[in-house]
Gaussian input, Z-matrix of N, CA and C with variables (Angstrom, degrees):
# hf/3-21g

backbone

0 1
 N
 C     1     B1
 C     2     B2     1     A1
 N     3     B3     2     A2     1     D1
 C     4     B4     3     A3     2     D2
 C     5     B5     4     A4     3     D3
 N     6     B6     5     A5     4     D4
 C     7     B7     6     A6     5     D5
 C     8     B8     7     A7     6     D6
 N     9     B9     8     A8     7     D7
 C    10    B10     9     A9     8     D8
 C    11    B11    10    A10     9     D9
 N    12    B12    11    A11    10    D10
 C    13    B13    12    A12    11    D11
 C    14    B14    13    A13    12    D12
 N    15    B15    14    A14    13    D13
 C    16    B16    15    A15    14    D14
 C    17    B17    16    A16    15    D15
 N    18    B18    17    A17    16    D16
 C    19    B19    18    A18    17    D17
 C    20    B20    19    A19    18    D18
 N    21    B21    20    A20    19    D19
 C    22    B22    21    A21    20    D20
 C    23    B23    22    A22    21    D21
 N    24    B24    23    A23    22    D22
 C    25    B25    24    A24    23    D23
 C    26    B26    25    A25    24    D24
 N    27    B27    26    A26    25    D25
 C    28    B28    27    A27    26    D26
 C    29    B29    28    A28    27    D27
 N    30    B30    29    A29    28    D28
 C    31    B31    30    A30    29    D29
 C    32    B32    31    A31    30    D30
 N    33    B33    32    A32    31    D31
 C    34    B34    33    A33    32    D32
 C    35    B35    34    A34    33    D33
 N    36    B36    35    A35    34    D34
 C    37    B37    36    A36    35    D35
 C    38    B38    37    A37    36    D36
 N    39    B39    38    A38    37    D37
 C    40    B40    39    A39    38    D38
 C    41    B41    40    A40    39    D39
 N    42    B42    41    A41    40    D40
 C    43    B43    42    A42    41    D41
 C    44    B44    43    A43    42    D42
 N    45    B45    44    A44    43    D43
 C    46    B46    45    A45    44    D44
 C    47    B47    46    A46    45    D45
 N    48    B48    47    A47    46    D46
 C    49    B49    48    A48    47    D47
 C    50    B50    49    A49    48    D48
 N    51    B51    50    A50    49    D49
 C    52    B52    51    A51    50    D50
 C    53    B53    52    A52    51    D51
 N    54    B54    53    A53    52    D52
 C    55    B55    54    A54    53    D53
 C    56    B56    55    A55    54    D54
 N    57    B57    56    A56    55    D55
 C    58    B58    57    A57    56    D56
 C    59    B59    58    A58    57    D57
 N    60    B60    59    A59    58    D58
 C    61    B61    60    A60    59    D59
 C    62    B62    61    A61    60    D60
 N    63    B63    62    A62    61    D61
 C    64    B64    63    A63    62    D62
 C    65    B65    64    A64    63    D63
 N    66    B66    65    A65    64    D64
 C    67    B67    66    A66    65    D65
 C    68    B68    67    A67    66    D66
 N    69    B69    68    A68    67    D67
 C    70    B70    69    A69    68    D68
 C    71    B71    70    A70    69    D69
 N    72    B72    71    A71    70    D70
 C    73    B73    72    A72    71    D71
 C    74    B74    73    A73    72    D72
 N    75    B75    74    A74    73    D73
 C    76    B76    75    A75    74    D74
 C    77    B77    76    A76    75    D75
 N    78    B78    77    A77    76    D76
 C    79    B79    78    A78    77    D77
 C    80    B80    79    A79    78    D78
 N    81    B81    80    A80    79    D79
 C    82    B82    81    A81    80    D80
 C    83    B83    82    A82    81    D81
 N    84    B84    83    A83    82    D82
 C    85    B85    84    A84    83    D83
 C    86    B86    85    A85    84    D84
 N    87    B87    86    A86    85    D85
 C    88    B88    87    A87    86    D86
 C    89    B89    88    A88    87    D87
 N    90    B90    89    A89    88    D88
 C    91    B91    90    A90    89    D89
 C    92    B92    91    A91    90    D90
 N    93    B93    92    A92    91    D91
 C    94    B94    93    A93    92    D92
 C    95    B95    94    A94    93    D93
 N    96    B96    95    A95    94    D94
 C    97    B97    96    A96    95    D95
 C    98    B98    97    A97    96    D96
 N    99    B99    98    A98    97    D97
 C   100   B100    99    A99    98    D98
 C   101   B101   100   A100    99    D99
 N   102   B102   101   A101   100   D100
 C   103   B103   102   A102   101   D101
 C   104   B104   103   A103   102   D102
 N   105   B105   104   A104   103   D103
 C   106   B106   105   A105   104   D104
 C   107   B107   106   A106   105   D105
 N   108   B108   107   A107   106   D106
 C   109   B109   108   A108   107   D107
 C   110   B110   109   A109   108   D108
 N   111   B111   110   A110   109   D109
 C   112   B112   111   A111   110   D110
 C   113   B113   112   A112   111   D111
 N   114   B114   113   A113   112   D112
 C   115   B115   114   A114   113   D113
 C   116   B116   115   A115   114   D114
 N   117   B117   116   A116   115   D115
 C   118   B118   117   A117   116   D116
 C   119   B119   118   A118   117   D117
 N   120   B120   119   A119   118   D118
 C   121   B121   120   A120   119   D119
 C   122   B122   121   A121   120   D120
 N   123   B123   122   A122   121   D121
 C   124   B124   123   A123   122   D122
 C   125   B125   124   A124   123   D123
 N   126   B126   125   A125   124   D124
 C   127   B127   126   A126   125   D125
 C   128   B128   127   A127   126   D126
 N   129   B129   128   A128   127   D127
 C   130   B130   129   A129   128   D128
 C   131   B131   130   A130   129   D129
 N   132   B132   131   A131   130   D130
 C   133   B133   132   A132   131   D131
 C   134   B134   133   A133   132   D132
 N   135   B135   134   A134   133   D133
 C   136   B136   135   A135   134   D134
 C   137   B137   136   A136   135   D135
 N   138   B138   137   A137   136   D136
 C   139   B139   138   A138   137   D137
 C   140   B140   139   A139   138   D138
 N   141   B141   140   A140   139   D139
 C   142   B142   141   A141   140   D140
 C   143   B143   142   A142   141   D141
 N   144   B144   143   A143   142   D142
 C   145   B145   144   A144   143   D143
 C   146   B146   145   A145   144   D144
 N   147   B147   146   A146   145   D145
 C   148   B148   147   A147   146   D146
 C   149   B149   148   A148   147   D147
 N   150   B150   149   A149   148   D148
 C   151   B151   150   A150   149   D149
 C   152   B152   151   A151   150   D150
 N   153   B153   152   A152   151   D151
 C   154   B154   153   A153   152   D152
 C   155   B155   154   A154   153   D153
 N   156   B156   155   A155   154   D154
 C   157   B157   156   A156   155   D155
 C   158   B158   157   A157   156   D156
 N   159   B159   158   A158   157   D157
 C   160   B160   159   A159   158   D158
 C   161   B161   160   A160   159   D159
 N   162   B162   161   A161   160   D160
 C   163   B163   162   A162   161   D161
 C   164   B164   163   A163   162   D162
 N   165   B165   164   A164   163   D163
 C   166   B166   165   A165   164   D164
 C   167   B167   166   A166   165   D165
 N   168   B168   167   A167   166   D166
 C   169   B169   168   A168   167   D167
 C   170   B170   169   A169   168   D168
 N   171   B171   170   A170   169   D169
 C   172   B172   171   A171   170   D170
 C   173   B173   172   A172   171   D171
 N   174   B174   173   A173   172   D172
 C   175   B175   174   A174   173   D173
 C   176   B176   175   A175   174   D174
 N   177   B177   176   A176   175   D175
 C   178   B178   177   A177   176   D176
 C   179   B179   178   A178   177   D177
 N   180   B180   179   A179   178   D178
 C   181   B181   180   A180   179   D179
 C   182   B182   181   A181   180   D180
 N   183   B183   182   A182   181   D181
 C   184   B184   183   A183   182   D182
 C   185   B185   184   A184   183   D183
 N   186   B186   185   A185   184   D184
 C   187   B187   186   A186   185   D185
 C   188   B188   187   A187   186   D186
 N   189   B189   188   A188   187   D187
 C   190   B190   189   A189   188   D188
 C   191   B191   190   A190   189   D189
 N   192   B192   191   A191   190   D190
 C   193   B193   192   A192   191   D191
 C   194   B194   193   A193   192   D192
 N   195   B195   194   A194   193   D193
 C   196   B196   195   A195   194   D194
 C   197   B197   196   A196   195   D195
 N   198   B198   197   A197   196   D196
 C   199   B199   198   A198   197   D197
 C   200   B200   199   A199   198   D198
 N   201   B201   200   A200   199   D199
 C   202   B202   201   A201   200   D200
 C   203   B203   202   A202   201   D201
 N   204   B204   203   A203   202   D202
 C   205   B205   204   A204   203   D203
 C   206   B206   205   A205   204   D204
 N   207   B207   206   A206   205   D205
 C   208   B208   207   A207   206   D206
 C   209   B209   208   A208   207   D207
 N   210   B210   209   A209   208   D208
 C   211   B211   210   A210   209   D209
 C   212   B212   211   A211   210   D210
 N   213   B213   212   A212   211   D211
 C   214   B214   213   A213   212   D212
 C   215   B215   214   A214   213   D213
 N   216   B216   215   A215   214   D214
 C   217   B217   216   A216   215   D215
 C   218   B218   217   A217   216   D216
 N   219   B219   218   A218   217   D217
 C   220   B220   219   A219   218   D218
 C   221   B221   220   A220   219   D219
 N   222   B222   221   A221   220   D220
 C   223   B223   222   A222   221   D221
 C   224   B224   223   A223   222   D222
 N   225   B225   224   A224   223   D223
 C   226   B226   225   A225   224   D224
 C   227   B227   226   A226   225   D225
 N   228   B228   227   A227   226   D226
 C   229   B229   228   A228   227   D227
 C   230   B230   229   A229   228   D228
 N   231   B231   230   A230   229   D229
 C   232   B232   231   A231   230   D230
 C   233   B233   232   A232   231   D231
 N   234   B234   233   A233   232   D232
 C   235   B235   234   A234   233   D233
 C   236   B236   235   A235   234   D234
 N   237   B237   236   A236   235   D235
 C   238   B238   237   A237   236   D236
 C   239   B239   238   A238   237   D237
 N   240   B240   239   A239   238   D238
 C   241   B241   240   A240   239   D239
 C   242   B242   241   A241   240   D240
 N   243   B243   242   A242   241   D241
 C   244   B244   243   A243   242   D242
 C   245   B245   244   A244   243   D243
 N   246   B246   245   A245   244   D244
 C   247   B247   246   A246   245   D245
 C   248   B248   247   A247   246   D246
 N   249   B249   248   A248   247   D247
 C   250   B250   249   A249   248   D248
 C   251   B251   250   A250   249   D249
 N   252   B252   251   A251   250   D250
 C   253   B253   252   A252   251   D251
 C   254   B254   253   A253   252   D252
 N   255   B255   254   A254   253   D253
 C   256   B256   255   A255   254   D254
 C   257   B257   256   A256   255   D255
 N   258   B258   257   A257   256   D256
 C   259   B259   258   A258   257   D257
 C   260   B260   259   A259   258   D258
 N   261   B261   260   A260   259   D259
 C   262   B262   261   A261   260   D260
 C   263   B263   262   A262   261   D261
 N   264   B264   263   A263   262   D262
 C   265   B265   264   A264   263   D263
 C   266   B266   265   A265   264   D264
 N   267   B267   266   A266   265   D265
 C   268   B268   267   A267   266   D266
 C   269   B269   268   A268   267   D267
 N   270   B270   269   A269   268   D268
 C   271   B271   270   A270   269   D269
 C   272   B272   271   A271   270   D270
 N   273   B273   272   A272   271   D271
 C   274   B274   273   A273   272   D272
 C   275   B275   274   A274   273   D273
 N   276   B276   275   A275   274   D274
 C   277   B277   276   A276   275   D275
 C   278   B278   277   A277   276   D276
 N   279   B279   278   A278   277   D277
 C   280   B280   279   A279   278   D278
 C   281   B281   280   A280   279   D279
 N   282   B282   281   A281   280   D280
 C   283   B283   282   A282   281   D281
 C   284   B284   283   A283   282   D282
 N   285   B285   284   A284   283   D283
 C   286   B286   285   A285   284   D284
 C   287   B287   286   A286   285   D285
 N   288   B288   287   A287   286   D286
 C   289   B289   288   A288   287   D287
 C   290   B290   289   A289   288   D288
 N   291   B291   290   A290   289   D289
 C   292   B292   291   A291   290   D290
 C   293   B293   292   A292   291   D291
 N   294   B294   293   A293   292   D292
 C   295   B295   294   A294   293   D293
 C   296   B296   295   A295   294   D294
 N   297   B297   296   A296   295   D295
 C   298   B298   297   A297   296   D296
 C   299   B299   298   A298   297   D297

   B1=1.4561
   B2=1.5240
   B3=1.3173
   B4=1.4563
   B5=1.5282
   B6=1.3154
   B7=1.4652
   B8=1.5288
   B9=1.3249
   B10=1.4685
   B11=1.5220
   B12=1.3228
   B13=1.4670
   B14=1.5189
   B15=1.3213
   B16=1.4653
   B17=1.5183
   B18=1.3203
   B19=1.4590
   B20=1.5218
   B21=1.3120
   B22=1.4669
   B23=1.5361
   B24=1.3112
   B25=1.4566
   B26=1.5160
   B27=1.3403
   B28=1.4596
   B29=1.5232
   B30=1.2994
   B31=1.4528
   B32=1.5065
   B33=1.3304
   B34=1.4535
   B35=1.5220
   B36=1.3240
   B37=1.4544
   B38=1.5215
   B39=1.3242
   B40=1.4570
   B41=1.5168
   B42=1.3178
   B43=1.4575
   B44=1.5229
   B45=1.3308
   B46=1.4556
   B47=1.5225
   B48=1.3166
   B49=1.4569
   B50=1.5188
   B51=1.3369
   B52=1.4582
   B53=1.5208
   B54=1.3521
   B55=1.4631
   B56=1.5235
   B57=1.3200
   B58=1.4617
   B59=1.5212
   B60=1.3377
   B61=1.4632
   B62=1.5322
   B63=1.3312
   B64=1.4673
   B65=1.5212
   B66=1.3428
   B67=1.4591
   B68=1.5272
   B69=1.3295
   B70=1.4640
   B71=1.5258
   B72=1.3189
   B73=1.4671
   B74=1.5221
   B75=1.3264
   B76=1.4612
   B77=1.5286
   B78=1.3156
   B79=1.4604
   B80=1.5218
   B81=1.3135
   B82=1.4650
   B83=1.5208
   B84=1.3198
   B85=1.4601
   B86=1.5194
   B87=1.3227
   B88=1.4622
   B89=1.5238
   B90=1.3218
   B91=1.4618
   B92=1.5305
   B93=1.3262
   B94=1.4629
   B95=1.5235
   B96=1.3291
   B97=1.4589
   B98=1.5147
   B99=1.3298
   B100=1.4627
   B101=1.5253
   B102=1.3013
   B103=1.4609
   B104=1.5245
   B105=1.3285
   B106=1.4709
   B107=1.5315
   B108=1.3335
   B109=1.4648
   B110=1.5214
   B111=1.3290
   B112=1.4674
   B113=1.5244
   B114=1.3294
   B115=1.4653
   B116=1.5254
   B117=1.3221
   B118=1.4632
   B119=1.5320
   B120=1.3305
   B121=1.4618
   B122=1.5286
   B123=1.3123
   B124=1.4676
   B125=1.5331
   B126=1.3242
   B127=1.4543
   B128=1.5368
   B129=1.3078
   B130=1.4659
   B131=1.5323
   B132=1.3352
   B133=1.4580
   B134=1.5135
   B135=1.3126
   B136=1.4655
   B137=1.5274
   B138=1.3316
   B139=1.4615
   B140=1.5307
   B141=1.3286
   B142=1.4658
   B143=1.5261
   B144=1.3402
   B145=1.4626
   B146=1.5294
   B147=1.3290
   B148=1.4662
   B149=1.5262
   B150=1.3225
   B151=1.4668
   B152=1.5311
   B153=1.3171
   B154=1.4634
   B155=1.5278
   B156=1.3325
   B157=1.4736
   B158=1.5299
   B159=1.3318
   B160=1.4601
   B161=1.5351
   B162=1.3193
   B163=1.4742
   B164=1.5326
   B165=1.3370
   B166=1.4551
   B167=1.5187
   B168=1.3134
   B169=1.4668
   B170=1.5216
   B171=1.3137
   B172=1.4674
   B173=1.5310
   B174=1.3410
   B175=1.4638
   B176=1.5229
   B177=1.3186
   B178=1.4594
   B179=1.5184
   B180=1.3018
   B181=1.4569
   B182=1.5158
   B183=1.3102
   B184=1.4481
   B185=1.5064
   B186=1.3165
   B187=1.4531
   B188=1.5166
   B189=1.3134
   B190=1.4609
   B191=1.5167
   B192=1.3300
   B193=1.4593
   B194=1.5202
   B195=1.3330
   B196=1.4635
   B197=1.5338
   B198=1.3346
   B199=1.4735
   B200=1.5363
   B201=1.3223
   B202=1.4656
   B203=1.5295
   B204=1.3317
   B205=1.4598
   B206=1.5273
   B207=1.3341
   B208=1.4666
   B209=1.5283
   B210=1.3167
   B211=1.4681
   B212=1.5376
   B213=1.3347
   B214=1.4653
   B215=1.5304
   B216=1.3300
   B217=1.4646
   B218=1.5213
   B219=1.3216
   B220=1.4657
   B221=1.5331
   B222=1.3407
   B223=1.4638
   B224=1.5267
   B225=1.3296
   B226=1.4607
   B227=1.5329
   B228=1.3347
   B229=1.4515
   B230=1.5165
   B231=1.3241
   B232=1.4691
   B233=1.5276
   B234=1.3170
   B235=1.4670
   B236=1.5261
   B237=1.3051
   B238=1.4610
   B239=1.5206
   B240=1.3146
   B241=1.4560
   B242=1.5277
   B243=1.3197
   B244=1.4688
   B245=1.5327
   B246=1.3080
   B247=1.4614
   B248=1.5213
   B249=1.2962
   B250=1.4632
   B251=1.5217
   B252=1.3207
   B253=1.4562
   B254=1.5192
   B255=1.3147
   B256=1.4616
   B257=1.5281
   B258=1.3438
   B259=1.4588
   B260=1.5310
   B261=1.3308
   B262=1.4679
   B263=1.5245
   B264=1.3205
   B265=1.4683
   B266=1.5232
   B267=1.3318
   B268=1.4710
   B269=1.5293
   B270=1.3339
   B271=1.4597
   B272=1.5254
   B273=1.3348
   B274=1.4694
   B275=1.5275
   B276=1.3147
   B277=1.4617
   B278=1.5160
   B279=1.3248
   B280=1.4640
   B281=1.5166
   B282=1.3110
   B283=1.4549
   B284=1.5286
   B285=1.3231
   B286=1.4695
   B287=1.5178
   B288=1.3291
   B289=1.4509
   B290=1.5255
   B291=1.3111
   B292=1.4606
   B293=1.5213
   B294=1.3150
   B295=1.4519
   B296=1.5256
   B297=1.3092
   B298=1.4628
   B299=1.5106
   A1=108.45
   A2=114.68
   A3=122.07
   A4=107.90
   A5=117.10
   A6=121.62
   A7=107.94
   A8=115.66
   A9=121.66
   A10=111.91
   A11=116.11
   A12=121.59
   A13=107.18
   A14=116.59
   A15=119.49
   A16=110.56
   A17=115.50
   A18=123.05
   A19=106.60
   A20=117.74
   A21=119.66
   A22=111.33
   A23=115.22
   A24=120.65
   A25=114.59
   A26=118.77
   A27=119.09
   A28=113.27
   A29=118.99
   A30=118.52
   A31=112.90
   A32=114.79
   A33=120.64
   A34=110.50
   A35=114.56
   A36=123.30
   A37=105.42
   A38=116.42
   A39=120.73
   A40=111.53
   A41=115.08
   A42=121.76
   A43=108.43
   A44=115.97
   A45=120.14
   A46=109.70
   A47=115.31
   A48=121.68
   A49=107.48
   A50=116.50
   A51=122.20
   A52=107.75
   A53=117.93
   A54=120.12
   A55=114.41
   A56=118.66
   A57=120.82
   A58=110.64
   A59=116.58
   A60=121.43
   A61=112.30
   A62=116.03
   A63=122.42
   A64=110.76
   A65=113.78
   A66=120.77
   A67=109.84
   A68=115.59
   A69=121.73
   A70=108.04
   A71=116.45
   A72=122.43
   A73=108.98
   A74=115.21
   A75=121.44
   A76=108.05
   A77=115.99
   A78=122.35
   A79=107.44
   A80=116.73
   A81=121.16
   A82=107.66
   A83=115.58
   A84=121.24
   A85=107.02
   A86=116.22
   A87=120.73
   A88=108.13
   A89=116.54
   A90=120.64
   A91=112.56
   A92=116.70
   A93=121.40
   A94=108.58
   A95=117.38
   A96=121.48
   A97=110.73
   A98=116.38
   A99=122.35
   A100=107.24
   A101=116.65
   A102=121.00
   A103=110.59
   A104=117.48
   A105=119.67
   A106=110.73
   A107=117.46
   A108=120.77
   A109=109.52
   A110=117.16
   A111=121.29
   A112=110.55
   A113=117.02
   A114=120.69
   A115=110.98
   A116=116.71
   A117=121.36
   A118=110.36
   A119=116.86
   A120=120.85
   A121=111.56
   A122=117.95
   A123=121.80
   A124=109.33
   A125=116.64
   A126=121.78
   A127=110.20
   A128=117.07
   A129=121.78
   A130=109.49
   A131=116.92
   A132=121.52
   A133=112.15
   A134=117.35
   A135=120.82
   A136=110.92
   A137=116.95
   A138=120.75
   A139=110.44
   A140=116.80
   A141=121.49
   A142=109.93
   A143=117.33
   A144=120.46
   A145=110.60
   A146=117.60
   A147=120.96
   A148=110.58
   A149=117.15
   A150=121.42
   A151=110.91
   A152=117.31
   A153=120.55
   A154=110.74
   A155=116.77
   A156=120.06
   A157=110.29
   A158=117.12
   A159=121.66
   A160=111.08
   A161=116.66
   A162=121.60
   A163=111.61
   A164=116.76
   A165=120.10
   A166=114.44
   A167=117.18
   A168=121.42
   A169=107.69
   A170=117.47
   A171=121.05
   A172=113.20
   A173=116.91
   A174=120.42
   A175=108.74
   A176=115.15
   A177=121.02
   A178=107.58
   A179=115.50
   A180=121.80
   A181=109.19
   A182=115.76
   A183=121.16
   A184=109.93
   A185=115.14
   A186=121.76
   A187=107.76
   A188=116.38
   A189=122.20
   A190=108.94
   A191=115.96
   A192=120.22
   A193=113.57
   A194=116.96
   A195=119.30
   A196=110.05
   A197=117.58
   A198=120.39
   A199=113.84
   A200=117.43
   A201=120.14
   A202=110.48
   A203=117.05
   A204=120.45
   A205=111.42
   A206=117.14
   A207=120.70
   A208=108.94
   A209=116.90
   A210=121.96
   A211=110.60
   A212=116.58
   A213=121.52
   A214=109.61
   A215=116.78
   A216=121.15
   A217=111.73
   A218=117.45
   A219=121.35
   A220=110.98
   A221=117.78
   A222=120.58
   A223=111.49
   A224=117.29
   A225=121.89
   A226=111.88
   A227=116.51
   A228=120.73
   A229=115.90
   A230=118.14
   A231=120.42
   A232=110.33
   A233=114.88
   A234=121.08
   A235=108.98
   A236=115.19
   A237=121.22
   A238=109.47
   A239=116.68
   A240=119.81
   A241=107.46
   A242=117.42
   A243=120.79
   A244=114.70
   A245=116.04
   A246=120.15
   A247=109.16
   A248=115.75
   A249=121.70
   A250=105.81
   A251=116.19
   A252=122.35
   A253=107.52
   A254=116.05
   A255=120.68
   A256=109.51
   A257=115.47
   A258=120.01
   A259=110.57
   A260=116.03
   A261=121.56
   A262=113.19
   A263=117.30
   A264=121.34
   A265=111.88
   A266=115.76
   A267=123.22
   A268=112.55
   A269=116.45
   A270=122.04
   A271=109.05
   A272=118.10
   A273=119.70
   A274=111.75
   A275=115.75
   A276=123.36
   A277=108.94
   A278=115.43
   A279=121.12
   A280=107.21
   A281=117.69
   A282=122.19
   A283=108.45
   A284=116.46
   A285=121.48
   A286=108.58
   A287=115.45
   A288=122.13
   A289=109.76
   A290=115.58
   A291=121.05
   A292=107.98
   A293=116.15
   A294=121.53
   A295=107.71
   A296=115.52
   A297=119.81
   A298=110.27
   D1=137.39
   D2=176.39
   D3=-94.37
   D4=124.88
   D5=177.58
   D6=-83.39
   D7=120.69
   D8=-179.89
   D9=-92.84
   D10=-28.85
   D11=-179.26
   D12=-157.87
   D13=141.19
   D14=179.18
   D15=-143.83
   D16=139.05
   D17=172.35
   D18=-116.55
   D19=109.04
   D20=-179.04
   D21=-53.19
   D22=128.11
   D23=178.85
   D24=83.68
   D25=-10.34
   D26=-177.89
   D27=-119.60
   D28=-37.42
   D29=-179.95
   D30=157.00
   D31=-165.48
   D32=-175.82
   D33=-157.82
   D34=167.45
   D35=169.17
   D36=-122.95
   D37=125.22
   D38=-178.39
   D39=-128.34
   D40=166.58
   D41=-179.30
   D42=-136.91
   D43=137.08
   D44=175.45
   D45=-143.02
   D46=156.73
   D47=176.37
   D48=-94.93
   D49=128.17
   D50=178.29
   D51=-101.09
   D52=104.76
   D53=-175.08
   D54=-65.80
   D55=-31.36
   D56=179.49
   D57=-68.24
   D58=-46.36
   D59=179.38
   D60=-81.91
   D61=-19.82
   D62=-174.68
   D63=57.31
   D64=48.58
   D65=-178.00
   D66=-142.07
   D67=154.44
   D68=173.27
   D69=-81.31
   D70=129.33
   D71=-179.05
   D72=-110.96
   D73=128.59
   D74=176.73
   D75=-94.58
   D76=141.32
   D77=179.52
   D78=-123.06
   D79=124.70
   D80=178.58
   D81=-123.21
   D82=124.14
   D83=176.58
   D84=-128.29
   D85=118.17
   D86=-178.78
   D87=-138.07
   D88=116.07
   D89=-176.00
   D90=-81.92
   D91=-42.46
   D92=-176.75
   D93=-106.22
   D94=116.82
   D95=-174.44
   D96=-118.00
   D97=133.10
   D98=177.99
   D99=-156.04
   D100=175.43
   D101=177.67
   D102=-61.69
   D103=-41.55
   D104=-179.98
   D105=-67.43
   D106=-35.39
   D107=176.30
   D108=-64.69
   D109=-43.66
   D110=178.04
   D111=-57.87
   D112=-47.50
   D113=-179.33
   D114=-61.82
   D115=-41.20
   D116=178.92
   D117=-64.80
   D118=-47.46
   D119=-179.41
   D120=-66.87
   D121=-32.17
   D122=177.38
   D123=-63.03
   D124=-45.06
   D125=178.93
   D126=-66.97
   D127=-44.83
   D128=178.82
   D129=-63.23
   D130=-38.67
   D131=178.87
   D132=-59.57
   D133=-40.00
   D134=178.38
   D135=-66.03
   D136=-38.88
   D137=177.41
   D138=-65.35
   D139=-41.10
   D140=178.39
   D141=-64.04
   D142=-43.65
   D143=178.65
   D144=-59.11
   D145=-41.89
   D146=178.15
   D147=-60.07
   D148=-44.75
   D149=-179.58
   D150=-65.00
   D151=-39.23
   D152=179.98
   D153=-68.56
   D154=-41.47
   D155=176.30
   D156=-59.82
   D157=-40.01
   D158=179.32
   D159=-63.50
   D160=-25.45
   D161=177.88
   D162=-88.13
   D163=0.20
   D164=178.95
   D165=88.55
   D166=8.89
   D167=177.60
   D168=-85.51
   D169=124.12
   D170=-174.89
   D171=-106.36
   D172=-14.12
   D173=179.09
   D174=-152.60
   D175=145.85
   D176=173.74
   D177=-126.43
   D178=155.73
   D179=-176.19
   D180=-127.80
   D181=158.39
   D182=176.99
   D183=-140.35
   D184=154.67
   D185=175.55
   D186=-108.88
   D187=126.16
   D188=-179.12
   D189=-117.75
   D190=129.40
   D191=-177.01
   D192=-74.78
   D193=-24.78
   D194=-174.90
   D195=-151.94
   D196=169.50
   D197=-179.37
   D198=-58.90
   D199=-30.64
   D200=178.33
   D201=-63.52
   D202=-40.64
   D203=177.47
   D204=-68.92
   D205=-34.43
   D206=175.78
   D207=-61.24
   D208=-44.09
   D209=179.80
   D210=-63.92
   D211=-40.37
   D212=177.44
   D213=-58.94
   D214=-48.63
   D215=-179.63
   D216=-64.12
   D217=-32.61
   D218=179.03
   D219=-63.27
   D220=-29.18
   D221=177.82
   D222=-62.48
   D223=-19.03
   D224=-179.24
   D225=-109.34
   D226=15.11
   D227=173.86
   D228=97.48
   D229=2.53
   D230=-179.57
   D231=-80.60
   D232=147.14
   D233=178.60
   D234=-122.29
   D235=141.51
   D236=178.26
   D237=-69.04
   D238=132.10
   D239=172.59
   D240=-113.55
   D241=147.79
   D242=-165.84
   D243=-78.45
   D244=57.52
   D245=176.18
   D246=-133.44
   D247=143.38
   D248=170.82
   D249=-104.00
   D250=130.77
   D251=-179.36
   D252=-118.00
   D253=137.62
   D254=179.09
   D255=-97.68
   D256=131.35
   D257=-178.53
   D258=-82.99
   D259=-172.01
   D260=-177.37
   D261=-62.71
   D262=-24.11
   D263=177.73
   D264=-94.92
   D265=12.57
   D266=179.64
   D267=63.74
   D268=29.22
   D269=177.05
   D270=-95.29
   D271=137.85
   D272=179.69
   D273=-72.93
   D274=142.76
   D275=177.65
   D276=-135.91
   D277=147.08
   D278=171.41
   D279=-77.50
   D280=144.96
   D281=177.24
   D282=-104.16
   D283=126.70
   D284=177.07
   D285=-117.36
   D286=152.31
   D287=-176.41
   D288=-129.94
   D289=138.94
   D290=174.11
   D291=-127.53
   D292=114.59
   D293=176.71
   D294=-80.98
   D295=128.60
   D296=-176.77
   D297=-88.61

């Protein structure tokens, strides 16, 4: 996984290529969440999207374990697509898509 942004002690934003899905997967891990964190991540997210577009990436995808995570991803422009994807532990995940 390539780390695109990291906050020591709080989390990171990463990107990886999923060979089975043939899609770029975004990974967001944030331990401390607040309105100011959301605003900061929203701004950082736009900068990351610009960098990904410059690399020729036109869409990123995410795996969400539950509806709450789907809603979290929607705050950053991701939309639920009607597929269930199973992760490495054979657990079902919702697939979300963000067009850059």
